[in-house]
C-alpha positions as CSV (number, residue, x, y, z in Angstrom):
1,M,204.7,-11.5,129.0
2,K,206.1,-13.1,125.8
3,K,209.8,-13.6,125.4
4,Q,210.0,-11.2,122.4
5,E,208.4,-8.4,124.6
6,I,211.0,-9.2,127.3
7,A,213.8,-9.0,124.7
8,D,212.5,-5.7,123.4
9,K,212.5,-4.2,126.9
10,V,216.0,-5.4,127.6
11,F,217.2,-3.9,124.3
12,A,215.5,-0.6,125.1
13,K,217.3,-0.4,128.5
14,N,220.6,-1.6,127.0
15,P,221.1,0.3,123.7
16,T,224.5,-1.3,123.0
17,A,223.4,-4.9,123.6
18,K,223.5,-7.1,120.5
19,K,221.9,-10.2,122.0
20,V,219.7,-11.1,124.9
21,F,219.2,-14.6,126.4
22,I,215.8,-15.5,128.0
23,T,215.1,-18.6,130.0
24,S,211.7,-20.3,129.9
25,D,210.9,-18.9,133.3
26,G,211.2,-15.3,131.9
27,H,214.6,-14.2,133.3
28,S,216.7,-12.3,130.8
29,F,220.5,-12.1,130.5
30,L,223.0,-10.3,128.4
31,K,225.5,-13.1,128.6
32,Q,224.8,-16.6,127.5
33,N,226.9,-18.1,130.2
34,A,224.7,-16.4,132.9
35,A,221.5,-17.7,131.2
36,D,222.9,-21.2,131.0
37,L,223.9,-21.2,134.6
38,H,220.4,-20.0,135.6
39,A,218.8,-22.6,133.3
40,K,220.7,-25.4,135.1
41,S,220.6,-24.2,138.7
42,N,217.3,-22.5,139.3
43,A,214.7,-22.7,142.1
44,T,212.5,-25.3,140.3
45,G,215.4,-27.8,140.0
46,K,214.5,-28.4,136.4
47,V,216.7,-27.5,133.4
48,L,215.1,-24.6,131.6
49,A,215.2,-23.8,127.9
50,V,217.2,-20.7,126.9
51,S,216.1,-18.6,123.9
52,E,218.4,-16.2,122.1
53,F,217.2,-12.9,120.6
54,A,219.4,-10.7,118.4
55,R,218.8,-7.0,118.0
56,T,217.2,-6.3,114.7
57,E,218.3,-2.7,114.3
58,K,222.0,-1.6,114.3
59,V,223.6,-0.8,117.6
60,P,224.8,2.8,117.8
61,K,228.6,3.0,118.1
62,A,230.1,5.3,120.6
63,P,232.8,7.6,119.1
64,K,236.3,6.2,119.6
65,N,238.0,9.5,120.3
66,P,235.4,12.2,121.1
67,K,236.9,15.7,120.7
68,V,237.0,17.6,123.9
69,I,237.3,21.4,123.5
70,T,239.3,22.9,126.3
71,L,240.0,26.5,126.9
72,S,243.4,27.8,127.9
73,S,243.6,29.5,131.2
74,V,243.8,32.9,129.5
75,E,240.7,32.2,127.4
76,N,238.9,31.0,130.5
77,A,239.9,34.1,132.5
78,K,238.7,36.3,129.6
79,L,235.3,34.6,129.8
80,R,235.1,35.1,133.5
81,V,236.0,38.8,133.1
82,T,233.3,39.3,130.5
83,A,230.8,37.6,132.8
84,I,231.7,39.7,135.8
85,S,231.5,42.9,133.8
86,K,227.9,42.1,133.0
87,M,226.8,41.2,136.5
88,E,224.1,43.5,137.9
89,T,224.4,43.1,141.6
90,V,227.2,43.4,144.2
91,E,226.2,40.1,145.6
92,A,226.7,38.3,142.3
93,V,230.1,39.9,141.8
94,E,231.2,39.0,145.3
95,K,230.1,35.4,144.9
96,A,232.0,35.2,141.6
97,L,235.1,36.5,143.3
98,E,234.9,34.2,146.3
99,K,237.4,31.6,145.1
100,E,238.9,33.5,142.2
101,T,242.7,33.4,141.9
102,A,243.3,35.1,138.5
103,K,244.6,38.7,139.0
104,T,242.8,40.0,135.9
105,V,239.5,38.6,137.0
106,K,239.9,40.0,140.5
107,A,240.7,43.4,139.0
108,A,237.6,43.2,136.8
109,G,235.6,42.3,139.8
110,E,236.9,45.3,141.8
111,I,236.1,47.6,138.8
112,R,232.6,46.2,138.5
113,L,232.0,46.6,142.3
114,A,233.1,50.2,142.0
115,E,230.8,50.7,139.0
116,L,227.8,49.2,140.9
117,A,228.6,51.4,143.9
118,L,228.6,54.5,141.7
119,L,225.4,53.5,140.0
120,A,223.8,52.9,143.3
121,K,224.8,56.4,144.5
122,S,223.7,58.2,141.4
123,N,220.5,56.0,141.1
124,T,220.9,55.8,137.3
125,P,220.6,52.8,135.0
126,S,223.9,51.0,134.2
127,P,225.7,51.9,131.0
128,E,224.9,48.5,129.7
129,A,221.2,49.1,130.4
130,R,221.5,52.4,128.5
131,G,223.2,50.6,125.6
132,E,226.6,52.1,126.3
133,E,229.9,50.4,126.6
134,I,232.2,51.1,129.5
135,T,235.9,51.7,128.6
136,A,238.6,50.3,130.8
137,D,239.9,53.9,131.5
138,A,236.5,55.0,132.6
139,A,236.1,52.0,134.9
140,K,239.6,52.6,136.4
141,T,238.7,56.2,137.0
142,A,235.5,55.1,138.7
143,V,237.5,52.8,141.0
144,V,239.9,55.6,142.0
145,E,237.1,58.0,142.6
146,N,235.2,55.5,144.6
147,N,238.2,54.7,146.8
148,E,238.9,58.4,147.3
149,S,235.3,59.1,148.3
150,Q,235.3,56.6,151.0
151,E,236.0,58.0,154.5
152,P,238.9,56.3,156.4
153,T,237.7,54.2,159.3
154,K,238.7,55.4,162.8
155,T,240.6,53.0,164.9
156,E,240.5,53.2,168.7
């Protein structure tokens, strides 16, 4: 393989490298010092020639201060509430609530679980599937009705 081909491969693998140094035995280095050391102390015992190749195209610069968008805890909780309200299975809601700590998200999960239980009992498509929107009051009523309809467990 020719030295220019080696240099091209090194530049392809190292997009920020500006120079590459290649010894006459075909070894490549990004630092001249490393190439010089190899040239003087290699397995052949002979001093090898070092060729320098400069990148021909411009090196892309990494942004100095990339902007990171962070959500406040309230905004993040609102997103989780929205996601839970759209979940279609009890298992999905339960999984979402496993390590949840926000009270509003837990409440939304309880509401969604009650909705799903009512939908399962009535065997009708969800309001979202019918193109309807559930109001908070209707969801709370569903939770209360669901809790009232459950029979108390007997203790022995």
